[in-house]
C-alpha positions in Angstrom: -222.5 -141.9 -78.7 -219.8 -141.1 -81.3 -220.8 -139.1 -84.3 -219.1 -139.9 -87.5 -217.6 -136.4 -87.8 -216.2 -136.6 -84.3 -214.6 -139.9 -85.2 -212.8 -138.2 -88.1 -211.6 -135.4 -86.0 -210.3 -137.8 -83.3 -208.5 -139.7 -86.1 -206.9 -136.5 -87.3 -205.8 -135.6 -83.8 -204.2 -139.1 -83.3 -202.3 -138.6 -86.6 -201.0 -135.3 -85.4 -203.2 -133.1 -87.5 -204.3 -130.2 -85.4 -205.9 -126.9 -86.1 -202.5 -125.2 -86.1 -201.4 -127.5 -89.0 -204.5 -126.6 -90.9 -204.0 -122.9 -90.4 -200.3 -123.1 -91.4 -201.2 -124.9 -94.6 -203.9 -122.3 -95.3 -201.4 -119.6 -94.6 -198.8 -121.1 -96.9 -201.3 -121.5 -99.7 -202.4 -117.9 -99.3 -198.9 -116.7 -99.4 -198.1 -118.7 -102.5 -201.3 -117.4 -104.1 -200.3 -113.8 -103.3 -196.8 -114.3 -104.7 -198.2 -115.8 -107.9 -200.7 -112.9 -108.2 -197.8 -110.5 -108.0 -195.5 -112.4 -110.2 -197.9 -113.1 -113.1 -198.5 -109.4 -114.1 -194.8 -108.8 -114.0 -194.1 -111.7 -116.2 -197.0 -111.0 -118.5 -195.6 -107.5 -119.1 -192.9 -109.0 -121.2 -193.2 -106.0 -123.6 -192.2 -103.6 -120.9 -189.0 -101.7 -121.7 -187.2 -102.5 -118.5 -184.1 -100.5 -119.5 -186.1 -97.2 -119.8 -187.9 -98.0 -116.5 -184.6 -98.6 -114.8 -183.2 -95.4 -116.4 -186.2 -93.4 -115.1 -185.7 -94.9 -111.6 -182.0 -94.1 -111.5 -182.7 -90.5 -112.6 -185.4 -90.1 -109.9 -183.1 -91.8 -107.3 -180.3 -89.3 -108.2 -182.7 -86.4 -107.7 -183.8 -87.8 -104.4 -180.2 -88.2 -103.2 -179.7 -84.5 -103.8 -182.3 -83.6 -101.2 -180.9 -82.1 -98.1 -183.7 -83.0 -95.6 -183.4 -86.7 -94.6 -187.2 -87.3 -94.3 -187.8 -85.8 -97.7 -185.0 -87.9 -99.2 -186.5 -91.1 -97.6 -190.0 -90.3 -98.9 -188.7 -89.5 -102.3 -186.7 -92.7 -102.5 -189.7 -94.7 -101.4 -191.9 -93.0 -104.0 -189.4 -93.6 -106.7 -189.2 -97.3 -105.8 -193.0 -97.6 -105.8 -193.2 -95.9 -109.2 -190.6 -98.3 -110.5 -192.4 -101.4 -109.1 -195.7 -100.1 -110.6 -194.1 -99.5 -114.0 -192.6 -103.0 -114.0 -196.0 -104.5 -113.2 -198.1 -102.5 -115.6 -195.7 -100.8 -117.9 -194.7 -97.1 -118.0 -197.5 -94.6 -117.8 -198.6 -93.4 -121.2 -200.9 -90.6 -120.1 -201.0 -87.9 -122.7 -200.8 -84.2 -121.9 -204.4 -83.8 -123.1 -205.5 -86.4 -120.6 -203.6 -84.7 -117.8 -205.2 -81.4 -118.7 -208.7 -83.0 -118.7 -208.0 -84.5 -115.3 -206.9 -81.2 -113.9 -210.0 -79.5 -115.2 -212.2 -82.3 -113.8 -210.6 -81.8 -110.3 -211.9 -78.2 -110.4 -215.5 -79.6 -110.2 -214.9 -80.2 -106.5 -215.3 -76.4 -105.9 -218.8 -75.5 -104.9 -219.1 -72.0 -106.3 -218.9 -71.2 -110.0 -216.4 -68.4 -109.3 -214.0 -70.9 -107.5 -214.4 -73.4 -110.3 -213.6 -70.7 -112.9 -210.5 -69.6 -111.0 -209.4 -73.3 -110.6 -209.8 -73.9 -114.3 -207.7 -70.8 -115.2 -205.0 -72.0 -112.9 -205.1 -75.5 -114.4 -204.7 -73.9 -117.8 -201.5 -72.1 -116.7 -202.7 -68.6 -115.8 -201.1 -66.9 -112.9 -197.7 -67.4 -111.3 -196.0 -70.6 -110.2 -193.2 -70.7 -107.6 -191.4 -73.4 -105.6 -190.6 -76.9 -106.7 -191.6 -80.5 -105.9 -188.1 -81.0 -104.7 -188.4 -78.0 -102.4 -191.7 -79.3 -100.9 -194.4 -78.1 -103.2 -195.4 -76.0 -106.1 -197.4 -72.9 -105.2 -199.8 -71.5 -107.8 -201.0 -68.0 -107.4 -203.7 -66.2 -109.4 -204.5 -62.6 -108.6 -208.0 -61.4 -109.5 -209.0 -57.9 -109.0 -212.5 -57.5 -107.5 -214.2 -54.1 -107.4 -214.7 -52.8 -103.9 -218.3 -53.0 -102.6 -220.3 -49.8 -102.6 -220.4 -48.0 -99.3 -223.7 -48.2 -97.5 -226.0 -45.2 -98.0 -226.5 -43.0 -95.0 
C-alpha cells in the first residue's frame, strides 16, 4: 500500500532531492536573512555621520596601540571595533551626562544596606579619590568615612 505522501517523497528522491538539499536550502535562506537583517539597519542609518564614527574609532585604535600588554591591546582593539560597528548600525551614542549620572545612581540600588547605598551614591557623585586609568586596567575609587569606635563593654 502506497500512501500519497510516500509517493511524493519517493518522487523527490528519484529527482535527487534529499534531506541534505533541503537543509542546505534552509541554511542558505537563513544566512541570507541574517545578512539582510544586519545590512538593513546599517543602510537605514543614512544620517549617521560616518566620518566622526571613523575618527572616534581611529582615536580609540591609536590609544589601544599604545598599550604595552598584548592581551590588553587585543581586547581594546576588539572593543573599539565593536563600538565602531555598533555606532555604524545605530548611530553614535547620544547619552547625556545627566542620564549617565542617573544610571550611576540607579546602580547603587543593588547595595542592600542604606549605608552602602549612601556611600555608593557619594562616590557616583564624585566624592572621594580616584586613581588609575582605564588604559592601566581600571579606575579605583576610594572614599574614606570615619566611623566612631564602638564603646568598650562594661565590666
